[in-house]
C-alpha positions in Angstrom: -6.8 1.1 -16.8 -10.0 -1.5 -16.5 -12.6 -1.0 -14.7 -14.2 -3.0 -12.2 -18.2 -2.6 -11.5 -19.5 -5.2 -8.8 -23.7 -6.1 -9.6 -23.6 -9.4 -8.0 -25.9 -8.6 -5.5 -29.9 -9.4 -4.8 -31.1 -5.9 -3.6 -33.7 -7.2 -1.6 -34.6 -4.2 -0.1 -35.7 -3.1 -3.9 -38.3 -5.8 -3.6 -40.3 -6.8 -6.3 -37.6 -4.4 -9.0 -35.4 -6.9 -8.6 -37.6 -10.5 -8.1 -36.8 -10.9 -11.6 -33.6 -9.0 -13.0 -30.3 -7.8 -11.5 -30.9 -5.1 -9.7 -28.3 -2.9 -11.8 -31.2 -3.6 -14.4 -33.6 -2.2 -12.4 -35.3 1.3 -14.5 -34.9 4.6 -13.6 -36.7 7.2 -15.8 -36.8 4.5 -18.5 -32.8 3.8 -18.1 -31.0 0.7 -16.5 -29.3 2.0 -13.5 -26.2 0.9 -15.3 -26.8 2.9 -18.5 -26.1 5.7 -16.7 -22.4 4.9 -16.1 -22.0 2.8 -19.2 -21.5 6.2 -21.9 -17.9 5.7 -19.8 -16.8 2.2 -21.1 -14.9 2.9 -23.7 -12.0 4.4 -21.9 -11.2 1.4 -20.3 -8.7 -1.2 -21.8 -11.1 -3.6 -20.1 -14.7 -3.6 -18.1 -14.9 -6.4 -15.6 -18.3 -6.9 -14.7 -19.0 -9.3 -11.7 -22.0 -10.3 -11.7 -23.9 -12.9 -8.8 -27.7 -12.7 -8.8 -29.6 -13.6 -12.2 -25.9 -13.3 -13.7 -27.6 -15.0 -17.2 -29.7 -11.8 -18.0 -27.2 -9.4 -16.7 -24.6 -11.7 -19.3 -27.5 -11.3 -21.9 -27.5 -7.6 -21.4 -23.9 -6.6 -22.0 -23.1 -9.4 -24.3 -22.2 -6.4 -27.7 -20.0 -4.5 -25.8 -16.2 -4.9 -26.6 -13.5 -4.7 -23.9 -15.7 -6.8 -20.9 -14.5 -9.7 -19.1 -17.8 -11.0 -17.4 -17.1 -12.7 -14.2 -19.0 -14.8 -11.6 -19.3 -14.7 -7.7 -20.7 -18.2 -7.5 -20.9 -17.1 -3.5 -22.7 -14.2 -4.3 -25.5 -15.5 -1.8 -22.8 -16.2 1.1 -20.2 -13.8 0.7 -20.4 -9.8 -0.3 -18.7 -7.1 -2.4 -15.4 -8.1 -0.6 -15.2 -11.5 -2.7 -17.0 -10.1 -5.7 -13.8 -7.8 -6.0 -11.3 -10.2 -5.5 -12.8 -13.1 -7.7 -11.0 -11.5 -10.5 -7.3 -11.0 -8.8 -6.2 -12.8 -11.9 -7.9 -10.6 -14.3 -6.4 -7.4 -12.8 -3.1 -6.4 -15.1 -3.2 -2.7 -14.4 -4.7 0.0 -12.2 -8.7 0.0 -11.3 -11.4 1.6 -11.2 -14.0 0.3 -9.0 -17.5 0.7 -9.1 -20.6 -0.5 -7.4 -23.4 -0.6 -9.7 -26.4 0.6 -8.2 -25.3 4.3 -8.3 -26.4 6.6 -10.9 -23.2 9.7 -10.7 -21.6 12.3 -12.7 -19.3 10.7 -14.9 -16.6 13.7 -14.8 -15.9 12.7 -10.9 -14.0 9.3 -13.0 -12.4 11.6 -15.0 -11.0 13.0 -12.4 -10.1 10.2 -10.5 -8.7 8.6 -13.6 -5.6 11.1 -13.1 -4.6 10.6 -9.6 -1.7 9.5 -8.5 -2.5 7.3 -5.3 -5.0 4.8 -4.9 -8.1 7.4 -4.2 -11.5 7.2 -2.9 -13.9 10.0 -4.3 -15.6 11.1 -1.1 -19.3 12.8 -1.0 -20.2 16.4 0.4 -24.0 16.7 0.1 -24.4 13.3 1.3 -27.2 14.7 4.3 -29.0 16.5 2.2 -29.8 13.7 0.0 -30.1 10.8 3.3 -33.1 12.9 4.4 -34.8 12.2 1.4 -34.3 8.8 1.6 -34.7 8.0 5.5 -35.7 9.8 9.0 -33.3 10.7 11.5 -33.0 7.5 13.2 -32.5 5.7 9.6 -29.4 8.3 8.5 -27.3 7.3 11.9 -27.7 4.0 11.4 -27.1 3.7 7.9 -24.2 6.5 7.2 -20.9 5.5 7.9 -18.0 7.4 9.6 -15.6 8.9 7.8 -12.5 11.1 9.3 -9.5 12.1 6.8 -6.5 14.4 7.4 -5.3 16.7 4.6 -4.8 13.7 2.1 -5.3 10.4 3.4 -8.6 8.2 5.0 -7.9 8.0 8.2 -10.9 5.9 9.5 -14.1 4.5 7.0 -16.4 2.6 8.0 -17.2 2.4 11.3 -20.3 3.4 13.3 -21.1 7.1 14.3 -20.9 7.6 17.4 -21.0 11.1 17.4 -21.4 14.1 15.6 -22.3 13.5 11.5 -19.5 13.3 9.4 -18.6 15.5 6.5 -18.6 13.9 3.6 -19.6 9.9 2.7 -18.3 7.1 0.9 -19.6 6.3 -2.4 -19.0 3.0 -3.9 -16.2 4.0 -6.2 -12.7 3.9 -5.8 -9.5 4.1 -7.9 -6.6 1.6 -7.2 -3.1 1.4 -7.6 -2.4 -2.2 -8.8 0.2 -3.0 -6.4 -2.5 -2.0 -4.0 -5.1 -3.9 -5.4 -3.4 -7.0 -5.1 -1.9 -6.5 -1.4 -5.8 -5.9 -0.7 -6.4 -9.2 -2.2 -3.6 -11.5 -0.5 -5.1 -9.6 3.0 -8.4 -10.8 2.3 -8.0 -14.1 1.3 -6.1 -14.2 5.0 -9.1 -13.4 6.4 -11.7 -15.2 8.3 -14.1 -13.0 8.0 -15.5 -13.5 4.3 -18.5 -11.0 4.9 -16.7 -8.0 6.1 -18.4 -4.7 4.2 -16.2 -2.9 2.0 -15.8 0.3 4.0 -15.1 -2.2 7.2 -12.6 -4.2 5.2 -10.2 -0.7 3.8 -10.5 0.3 7.2 -9.1 -2.4 8.5 -6.2 -2.3 5.7 -5.3 1.3 6.1 -5.3 0.1 10.4 -2.9 -2.7 9.4 -1.1 -0.2 7.1 -1.9 -2.7 4.5 -2.1 0.7 2.0 -2.7 4.5 1.9 -5.8 5.7 0.9 -6.0 8.6 -0.3 -9.4 11.3 -0.8 -11.1 13.1 -3.6 -14.2 15.5 -2.6 -16.7 16.4 -4.7 -20.4 17.9 -4.6 -20.8 16.9 -8.4 -23.9 15.2 -8.9 -24.5 11.3 -6.7 -27.1 9.0 -5.3 -27.5 5.6 -4.7 -30.7 3.2 -5.0 -30.6 0.6 -2.9 -34.0 0.8 -1.7 -37.6 1.3 -2.6 -38.1 4.9 -1.9 -34.4 5.6 -3.2 -35.9 4.6 -6.2 -38.8 7.1 -5.8 -36.5 9.8 -4.7 -34.5 9.6 -8.2 -37.1 8.9 -10.4 -38.0 13.0 -8.7 -35.0 14.2 -9.3 -33.7 12.9 -12.8 -37.3 13.5 -13.9 -35.7 17.5 -14.1 -32.0 16.0 -14.7 -30.1 15.4 -18.1 -28.0 13.3 -16.4 -27.6 10.8 -19.4 -26.9 13.4 -21.5 -24.7 15.3 -20.0 -22.6 11.9 -19.5 -22.5 11.4 -22.4 -21.3 14.5 -23.9 -18.8 14.9 -21.2 -17.3 11.4 -23.7 
């Protein structure tokens, strides 16, 4: 199995913190964001890192990782995460786990996800408690996304919330079986919209029956670092949380 880390974005909402470095190298409690997921790298056949903004700094930071494939999305400023996901198409030889580079989470989620026999996304139960620390009510309605599912499969993801808040949120993590990854890649390069969000892209693929996407419910620790406020919240939470040590002990 391969691991794909999506790390091409500029991270404008982190302001001065990303002026001279990629988003995933911002420090949270004296550790870079990406260092919180690095303990699991050695358990994948290859780690494919997709960079863009300040690529050379990130490449230097990761230079001692032995199983690393480093790829630049040269169009990162005019495209988005979906483009980054598929610029590595020719390097994908196996099932893949795809992970945003601006999230901090309990890596035991990946231990469970790795064993899933179908394309699957973990979905986060405790999201509203976290969002209330990050933003006000109106901002929550604009930022959170619709997520619906039946007993096994995702039926809707990425649409704007219309009435009541959903029970779960997408976590920026997914497992794609090799054949499903290739189907999605072919579908993406046939699409006219190259700036489509990842969740909206997945929703379109589900609606068009390109792939089936299963869900994995979790309430394990997870955070997104998307703004200066997120960084402050993460610092407060992780100051009393030994997540780095926990993640290292898992492996």
